C-alpha positions as a printed NumPy array, in Angstrom:
array([[-175.541,   -1.64 ,   84.148],
       [-177.255,   -2.84 ,   80.99 ],
       [-180.869,   -2.443,   82.07 ],
       [-180.954,   -0.364,   85.279],
       [-184.121,   -0.258,   87.319],
       [-186.23 ,    2.892,   87.169],
       [-188.637,    3.656,   89.994],
       [-191.646,    5.843,   89.233],
       [-193.828,    7.203,   92.022],
       [-197.416,    8.391,   92.016],
       [-198.733,   10.087,   95.156],
       [-202.494,   10.446,   94.975],
       [-205.62 ,   11.002,   97.016],
       [-207.378,    8.692,   94.574],
       [-210.044,   11.257,   93.787],
       [-209.04 ,   12.21 ,   90.24 ],
       [-210.395,   10.13 ,   87.376],
       [-207.199,   10.892,   85.429],
       [-205.175,    8.589,   87.713],
       [-206.07 ,    5.534,   85.611],
       [-204.756,    7.213,   82.464],
       [-201.613,    8.27 ,   84.356],
       [-200.996,    4.644,   85.348],
       [-201.769,    3.434,   81.833],
       [-199.063,    5.667,   80.353],
       [-196.544,    4.222,   82.817],
       [-197.524,    0.658,   81.949],
       [-197.288,    1.379,   78.216],
       [-193.644,    2.482,   78.414],
       [-191.364,    0.425,   76.166],
       [-188.69 ,    0.266,   78.882],
       [-189.202,   -2.946,   80.85 ],
       [-187.308,   -2.567,   84.131],
       [-189.766,   -0.198,   85.817],
       [-191.225,   -0.443,   89.3  ],
       [-194.245,    1.732,   90.002],
       [-194.795,    2.841,   93.599],
       [-198.279,    4.224,   94.271],
       [-198.831,    5.934,   97.618],
       [-202.246,    6.903,   98.99 ],
       [-204.426,    6.567,  102.059],
       [-205.507,    3.032,  102.87 ],
       [-209.122,    3.291,  101.657],
       [-208.29 ,    5.008,   98.356],
       [-205.379,    2.661,   97.796],
       [-207.536,   -0.461,   98.119],
       [-210.089,    0.89 ,   95.638],
       [-207.38 ,    2.022,   93.231],
       [-205.644,   -1.365,   93.366],
       [-208.917,   -3.085,   92.478],
       [-209.503,   -0.747,   89.529],
       [-205.973,   -1.266,   88.209],
       [-206.133,   -5.04 ,   88.542],
       [-209.472,   -5.098,   86.712],
       [-208.35 ,   -2.713,   83.968],
       [-204.83 ,   -3.939,   83.191],
       [-203.604,   -7.458,   82.584],
       [-200.093,   -6.605,   81.406],
       [-198.471,   -4.168,   83.777],
       [-195.145,   -3.217,   85.297],
       [-194.138,   -4.308,   88.787],
       [-196.376,   -2.236,   91.066],
       [-196.259,   -1.587,   94.813],
       [-199.291,   -0.131,   96.583],
       [-198.023,    1.744,   99.642],
       [-200.357,    3.039,  102.396],
       [-199.321,    6.524,  103.442],
       [-198.066,    6.893,  107.012],
       [-197.987,   10.707,  107.058],
       [-200.252,   13.317,  105.528],
       [-198.927,   15.43 ,  102.684],
       [-197.696,   15.11 ,   99.116],
       [-194.006,   15.482,   99.981],
       [-194.294,   12.895,  102.759],
       [-195.968,   10.444,  100.365],
       [-193.201,   10.854,   97.778],
       [-190.617,   10.387,  100.509],
       [-192.23 ,    7.022,  101.265],
       [-192.102,    6.063,   97.604],
       [-188.449,    7.088,   97.398],
       [-187.599,    5.083,  100.524],
       [-189.047,    2.03 ,   98.736],
       [-186.954,    2.72 ,   95.633],
       [-183.413,    2.4  ,   96.945],
       [-182.755,   -0.628,   94.705],
       [-183.443,    1.512,   91.645],
       [-180.747,    3.498,   89.888],
       [-183.075,    6.231,   88.652],
       [-186.199,    7.801,   90.129],
       [-188.951,   10.121,   89.004],
       [-192.537,   10.89 ,   89.901],
       [-195.582,   11.677,   87.859],
       [-198.62 ,   13.5  ,   89.219],
       [-202.019,   11.817,   89.018],
       [-203.162,   14.342,   86.403],
       [-200.042,   14.189,   84.194],
       [-198.992,   11.606,   81.612],
       [-195.639,   10.258,   80.47 ],
       [-194.959,   10.519,   76.751],
       [-194.301,    7.368,   74.743],
       [-190.666,    6.297,   75.138],
       [-189.985,    8.828,   77.901],
       [-188.334,    6.378,   80.308],
       [-186.152,    4.78 ,   77.637],
       [-184.94 ,    8.179,   76.43 ],
       [-184.18 ,    9.281,   79.972],
       [-182.205,    6.148,   80.837],
       [-180.194,    6.244,   77.619],
       [-179.297,    9.903,   78.171],
       [-178.29 ,    9.36 ,   81.801],
       [-176.327,    6.173,   81.102],
       [-174.356,    7.788,   78.282],
       [-173.592,   11.019,   80.098],
       [-173.387,    9.901,   83.749],
       [-175.024,   13.197,   84.697],
       [-177.35 ,   13.813,   87.627],
       [-180.79 ,   14.386,   86.117],
       [-182.591,   14.552,   82.813],
       [-185.452,   16.814,   81.747],
       [-187.399,   17.028,   78.533],
       [-189.986,   19.228,   76.93 ],
       [-193.397,   19.426,   78.568],
       [-196.651,   19.757,   76.608],
       [-199.597,   21.497,   78.269],
       [-203.134,   20.218,   77.809],
       [-206.267,   22.211,   78.599],
       [-209.38 ,   20.784,   80.267],
       [-210.561,   19.329,   76.948],
       [-207.236,   17.559,   76.443],
       [-206.138,   19.9  ,   73.646],
       [-202.473,   20.861,   73.497],
       [-202.158,   24.58 ,   74.242],
       [-198.384,   24.947,   74.462],
       [-195.003,   23.297,   74.947],
       [-192.188,   24.221,   77.324],
       [-189.068,   24.136,   75.125],
       [-186.841,   26.283,   77.317],
       [-184.388,   23.611,   78.52 ],
       [-181.363,   25.182,   80.25 ],
       [-182.937,   28.612,   79.994],
       [-185.942,   27.277,   81.892],
       [-183.713,   26.07 ,   84.723],
       [-181.967,   29.45 ,   84.86 ],
       [-185.392,   31.076,   85.077],
       [-186.369,   28.718,   87.906],
       [-183.437,   29.932,   90.005],
       [-184.554,   33.57 ,   89.885],
       [-188.074,   33.832,   88.502],
       [-190.84 ,   31.539,   87.187],
       [-190.226,   27.843,   87.862],
       [-189.974,   26.612,   84.275],
       [-188.041,   23.383,   84.873],
       [-190.501,   20.597,   83.923],
       [-191.014,   18.056,   86.689],
       [-193.22 ,   15.576,   84.751],
       [-191.031,   13.312,   82.637],
       [-187.859,   14.119,   84.58 ],
       [-185.636,   11.479,   86.182],
       [-182.566,   11.609,   88.385],
       [-179.986,    9.354,   89.973],
       [-181.07 ,    7.884,   93.299],
       [-177.551,    8.205,   94.698],
       [-177.537,   11.94 ,   93.93 ],
       [-179.954,   12.494,   96.821],
       [-177.527,   12.794,   99.722],
       [-180.115,   13.925,  102.278],
       [-182.097,   11.471,  104.405],
       [-185.349,   12.404,  102.669],
       [-186.079,   13.188,   99.053],
       [-188.326,   16.195,   99.658],
       [-188.652,   18.702,  102.462],
       [-192.01 ,   17.757,  104.115],
       [-192.758,   21.38 ,  105.015],
       [-192.927,   22.349,  101.333],
       [-196.364,   21.803,   99.819],
       [-196.113,   23.442,   96.39 ],
       [-192.515,   24.119,   95.284],
       [-190.855,   20.962,   96.579],
       [-189.584,   20.167,   93.093],
       [-187.78 ,   23.521,   92.856],
       [-186.048,   22.833,   96.168],
       [-185.008,   19.394,   94.901],
       [-183.647,   20.711,   91.581],
       [-181.537,   23.311,   93.361],
       [-180.153,   20.639,   95.702],
       [-179.466,   18.181,   92.892],
       [-177.691,   20.844,   90.855],
       [-174.992,   20.806,   93.54 ],
       [-174.334,   17.119,   92.799],
       [-173.799,   17.446,   89.056],
       [-175.045,   18.708,   85.72 ],
       [-178.469,   18.245,   84.147],
       [-179.402,   17.046,   80.663],
       [-182.182,   18.711,   78.676],
       [-183.776,   16.657,   75.904],
       [-185.516,   18.167,   72.888],
       [-188.294,   15.563,   72.904],
       [-191.591,   15.912,   74.792],
       [-191.226,   13.769,   77.907],
       [-194.664,   14.326,   79.427],
       [-198.046,   16.003,   79.196],
       [-199.382,   18.245,   81.944],
       [-203.12 ,   18.588,   82.352],
       [-203.456,   22.328,   83.014],
       [-206.775,   22.68 ,   84.844],
       [-208.411,   24.789,   87.541],
       [-208.248,   22.027,   90.148],
       [-204.472,   21.644,   89.843],
       [-202.832,   22.171,   93.241],
       [-200.547,   25.016,   92.178],
       [-203.385,   26.725,   90.317],
       [-205.844,   26.565,   93.22 ],
       [-203.12 ,   27.724,   95.631],
       [-201.315,   30.103,   93.287],
       [-200.307,   32.719,   95.884],
       [-199.043,   30.171,   98.42 ],
       [-197.074,   28.358,   95.708],
       [-195.45 ,   31.59 ,   94.54 ],
       [-194.572,   32.655,   98.086],
       [-193.042,   29.262,   98.878],
       [-190.918,   29.279,   95.717],
       [-189.763,   32.823,   96.489],
       [-188.541,   31.755,   99.944],
       [-186.741,   28.736,   98.469],
       [-184.918,   30.912,   95.923],
       [-183.738,   33.221,   98.69 ],
       [-182.372,   30.253,  100.661],
       [-180.316,   29.069,   97.696],
       [-178.997,   32.511,   96.788],
       [-175.228,   32.251,   97.176],
       [-174.624,   35.965,   97.579],
       [-176.308,   39.363,   97.756],
       [-176.261,   39.778,   93.972],
       [-178.26 ,   36.581,   93.432],
       [-180.708,   37.579,   96.156],
       [-181.188,   40.956,   94.452],
       [-181.993,   39.142,   91.171],
       [-184.568,   37.004,   92.98 ],
       [-186.234,   40.115,   94.392],
       [-186.098,   41.965,   91.054],
       [-187.883,   39.101,   89.277],
       [-190.527,   38.714,   91.991],
       [-193.189,   40.978,   90.441],
       [-192.682,   39.699,   86.843],
       [-192.836,   36.143,   88.205],
       [-196.247,   36.752,   89.781],
       [-197.565,   38.437,   86.633],
       [-196.46 ,   35.53 ,   84.41 ],
       [-197.935,   32.989,   86.835],
       [-201.351,   34.631,   86.906],
       [-201.424,   35.207,   83.152],
       [-200.712,   31.499,   82.594],
       [-204.086,   30.663,   84.134],
       [-205.71 ,   32.292,   81.1  ],
       [-204.644,   29.252,   79.053],
       [-206.875,   26.936,   81.105]])
């Protein structure tokens, strides 16, 4: 396929002012065959659609989808269900931003390799928008995610739609570590690619969901790692890294 369709989802409550910038970075991508699926509650969605139509004249194909169930995972499942004509899928949070050329790089890497998913480097921005660090770990970051801190960057990542063999993209019961669960499932379908370019920017702020709910997010990820442990040795590694994982997670807040 010369120019495969890429579906990008944004699930939002509509309350963050950064959502407009998030959308802008999707629209400014050099790759043309993008469909943007925005999911939110009906009232927020109507207001957001008006803002976008007033702000942008040249934009990618955009679908505004009213949410039918409450919850971030449920909203992304709706977006994914509306993306079955796409070859590749990814989502971007309403306080994160795609880097210039991110979609084109991802498609080229996936088309050339025929692998399952692609990840890139992730730059962290503080509340003033200043870059405070970059995740350059690549494969090492994914290995860490299996046993300790989840260091596989979700923003800027894309994967094959047909690699999701389950009925739903995300497990609706997961509220914080749904991406970790997905990566561990997708890893069963094939290998991942790790790019050396920055694929996205994460706004690292105190109102971020995983920051506000740090303990719940850590506990959920811990349970997911135990589920995917193939044997007692792997489960022991997960338990051994539990305390260091919590320490690293809480220290990371100091960068905000």
